Residue, then its C-alpha position, 0 to 999 in steps of 0.5 A: m184269093e180262092g184256093e190255097g197251095p201251089e195252084a193258087r200259086a200258079r194262078f196268082r203268077v199268071a194273073r201277074f204276067i197278065m198285069e205285067a203285059g196289060v201295062k206294056l201293051g197300054l191297057g187300062s185298069v178296067a181291061v187288065a181287071t177284065a183280063c184277069g177276071a176272065f182268067h180266074r173264071c177259066c180256071r175256077a170252070l176247068r180245074a185243068p184248062p185244055h190249054d197252057p195258062h200263059l196261052v189262056a192268059a194271053a187270050a184273056i188279054a185279047l178279048a178284055a182289050k176289045a171288050e173295053g173297046t180298045p183292040l190289040r194287034a195280034r202281033d203287039l200282044l204275041n211280041v209283048t207277052h213272048r218277051c214277058l216270059h223270056p226276057g232278053v229274047p229278040p222279037l217274033g219273025l214273021d215265020a212259021e213259029f209266029w202263024a202258029l203262035r197266032d192260030s193258037l192264040m185265035q183258037c184259044e180266044l174261041w176256047v175262052l168265050r166258050v167258057l165265059r159262054f160269050h158273057l163279056p165285058l165281065e162287070q168291074a168294081h172300078k165304076y162303082l168306086a167312082q160312084f161311090a167317091l163322087a158320092l162322098g165327095q171332099w171328104a173322102r179324099g182328106g185324111r192323109g192321103g186320097a182315099p179314092g185312089v188308095a182304093w183304085a190301087l187295091l182294085r187293081d192289085g185284087g185283080r191278081g188274086g180274082l178278088g170279086l168271084r164270090s161277091p158282087p162288084q159293089h162289095v167289092a167297091a166298098a170293101a176298098l173304100h173303106l179299108a182305104m179310108e181307114l189306110c188314110g185316116c179318114g175314119a167314119p163320115p161325120g154323123a154317119p151311121p156305124r155301118w155307113w158302107q151298107v148305104l153305099s152297098p146295101g147287103l154287104g154285112q160286117a163279116e162279108l166286109e171283114e173278109l174281103e178286107r183281109e183277102l185284099l190285105g193277103l194278096y200283098g203277102l202272097d205277092t211278097e211270098v211269090g216274088g222271090d220265086d223265080p219268074p216264069g220266063a227265067p231260064p233255069a241255071a244250067p253250067g255250061p256255055s250261055r245258049s244263043p238268043e237268036p231264034r232257030p229258024g225252020p218250020s219242024r219248030a212250030p208244031q210244038y208251039r201250036h197249043r202251048p206257045f207260051h210254056a213258060p220253065p217249070d220253077 
């Protein structure tokens, strides 16, 4: 993953939030990867974005869904992302708070588009992986399991760490397939040259291949570390009576959410 330390861990948690919300919203792997890529590109362009990171993530999900031809209703997106951050809270009502959240989401979508220079959809490694698996045919599906399926899962999980921000998508796809074939026990193709992956992705050297594979495997270790942290929407443990889950009505609550609607409690 690009970068180390608390900032990288925070971005990783938000990317997991994108994946969780994407799955609950029924988005495909490419749309979720596009949303993760858009979020990581925004973080790389601006180290301190003017919006809350979870709001940027929600805007990235909305834009990715539109770019992949599966647009989402704003109400569905807001309710799902809000429940991911605040489990047990009732769905948002059509009150002043909801409309403030919706306005913030629309404003953040425009901001994300400007940061990305209106370059959507982002090119993903999934289409290259499909072509590589088709080229290798039945042999790639041998061994102890289906290497293409494992490689697809590696690409899906790689989106959490911004995999592919520095390397072309075809290189990422070839590295994921090479790692999957090693994990499935396929080995090198019979009669293939030592660096057979360069036939699929010319220009992918041994050093870059190993670096991409280390980055892929390192994400699972980071997932284990971050998995021990409190989820972003978990309420802090405090003595005293439990807080009522009912929303507090009234227009006075809405303005604080106009620019930070998905702000989560600190870890």
